N, C-alpha and C positions, 0 to 999 in steps of 0.2 A: 504494500500499499504506499501512497505517496501523501506528503503533506500538502494541503492545497488551502490557499487563503483567497476568499472572495470578499471584496468590499462592496457594500450596498449603501447607496445615499437615496433614501426614499425608494421610488421605483427603479432608479438607475443602477445597474449592476455593472461593475467594471470587469475587465479581463481577468480570470482567474490566474494566480500565481502558484506554481507548483514547483516542489523540489523533493528530492529523495534522500535527505540526510536522516540517517537512522538515529542520531543522537538526539534525545529528548530536549536537553538543554539548548543545544544549537538551534533546534527547531523553534523553541519559545522564543529565543533571542531574536531569530530571523523575523518571526511574526510581529514582535514589538517593534522592530526596525520599520517594517513595512507599514505597520499602523501609524507610526510617528509621521512617516512621509506622506500618507494618504490623509492625515488629519482625523483619523478614526478615534472616537471617545469610548466606544464599547466593543469588546472583543469576546464573542461567543466561541467556545472551544469544547471539543469532544473531551470529557474528562474520564472517560472508561478505558481501562487496560493501559496501552502506552500513553494515552492522553493524561493519566494520573501524574506521570513524571513531567509531562509539559506543563501542567498546572502548578506544580511545585515551583517550577523556575519562574512561571509567570507572576506568581504571587510575591516575588521578590522586589527588591528596591528598584530595579530598573523599570518596573511597570508603573511607577507612582503617577497618579493622575489618570490611569486608564483603567475603566470599569471592565471587570472580567466577569463573564457569566458562564457558568457550567452548563453543558447539554448532556443529559443522561437519557440516551434513546429509549432504554428499557423501562424507564418510570411510567407511572400512570399519566394518562392524559389529563389536560386541564379541566377545570369546572366552568369554562366558558360556555354560555348558552348558545346553542345553535338555532338556525332558523325554525325548526320544528319544535322548539321548546326544551329539548333534551341537552344535557351537557356534552362536552366533548369527550368526557370520561365514559359516557353511554355510547358515544359513536365510535370511538377509536380504542384499539387494544393498548396502545402506549404513546408516549410523546413523538416517537419516530413517525408513526402512522398519521398522527395529527399534524406534525410539521410538513411532511411530504404533502398531505392533502391541501394545506395552506398555499403551498407553491402551486399545486395543481389548479386551485380556485384562482390565484392570481394570473396564471397563464390563460385560463378561460377568460377572465375579465380583459385581459389584454387584447385578445383575439376579437372579442365582441366590441371593444372600443375602436379597433382598427376598421371593423366592419361599418360601425357608425359613422367614423370620419370620412369613409369612402361612399357613404350613402347606400350601403348595401343591405339586404334583408338580414334580420336576426341580430342587427347591431345595437349596442347600448352604450350610452355615454357614462361609463363607470369612472369615478374619480381617479386621477393619476396615481395617487398613493395607494390605491387598491390594485394596481397593475404591476408589470415587471417590464423593463426595457433591457433585454439580454444583450450582452456583447456578442460580437461575431466570432464565437468559439464553437467549432463544430464538435468538439470533444464534450463540452458542457451540454449542448443540446442533444447529442447522441445519448449521453448518460441519463438525461431526464426521462428518456423513453424507455429504459431498460427495466426498472423494477415493476413487477405485476402487483395488483392488490386483490385481497380475498375478503369475503365477508363470512364470518364464522361465528356460530352461536356460542355464547359464554354465559351460563346461568340464565338461559332463556332470552338473551339479548343478542342480537346480531351486531358484531363489531368489525370495523374495518382494520385490516392487517396489511401491511406493506411487506413485501417479499424481502426476507433477511438476506445479508451478505453471503451467508452459508448456502442458502438455497440458490442464490445467483451463481455462486461458484459451481454448484451442482449442475447448472446449465451451461458452464463453461464461460461464465461471464465474470470479468474482474471487478473489483470493488469500484462503484461509481463515485470516486472521491470527489470530483469536480462538482457533481450534482449534490452530493451530501453537504459540501461547503456551502452551496447555495441555499440549501434548505436550512441549515443552521443560521445563515445570515438573514433569513426571513422569518425565523421563528421568534416572535414577539412576546412570547409568555414564558420568561425564564423563571427557574425554580430557585436558583441560588446565584447571588452575584457577589463580587468582592471589588471594593473600591480601594486601591492602594493609595495611601496618602503621602504626603510630603516626606514623612520619616521612613517609608517603606512598609508600614505595618498594614496588613490587609484586614478590612472589615467586612463582614458578611451581612446581607440583607435579603429579604424575599421582595420581589417586585414584579410589576408587569412591564416588560422591556419595551419601549417605544423607541422608533428611530429618530433620534434627536437631530441628526445631521441632515435631515431632508431639506432640499432646497425649496420644497413646496410648503413647507411650515409645520409637517406633521409626520406627523405621520399616520359466497357462491362459487361458481368455477373461477380460477384465475383468469385474469384478463389484463391486457395492457392498458395504460391510461387513455 
């Protein structure tokens, strides 16, 4: 697997930056450097497995002023209420499924907005901050189409599950690292965050993570998307 950094500013997604350094400390420092260059204020990172070592370095003195948010894909989905009145926790098996679905919906709204602007049928003028403007990255766009989703009953409730990396490997597909980085960049409901202050001490807090840097002021059978 590679380390991939995706910077999102509102709906605008910059070109992914990827590297193959296996050293977790080096990966963390490189991510911090890119964030400083891009003016990023919030860094969401995969804190499971190898990411645990990355997080340890990120919470050091060199990250001061940068808000760090842990992304734990296997944790339960949020309590955000969906259109049908049910919570995301009732809709999705875990955060991974909820986060991928958020990106799916952003892509759908983007497509419908393009139709609207071109005066074509089925178009809708969705707000820009609910859409995505993807970079010209063939790898990113290809990976977004790789995972399938399932609907599986759990305790009498049908929940959406996104195909795991192990299942993808079983189909001969490599880890969609670019797409996963985008999914994390778009996940606005963080469970744990750390703000490193001027002395280098990390403080934790629970929050709903909104995109502060937005230039617009805010922020069944398996099947493909």
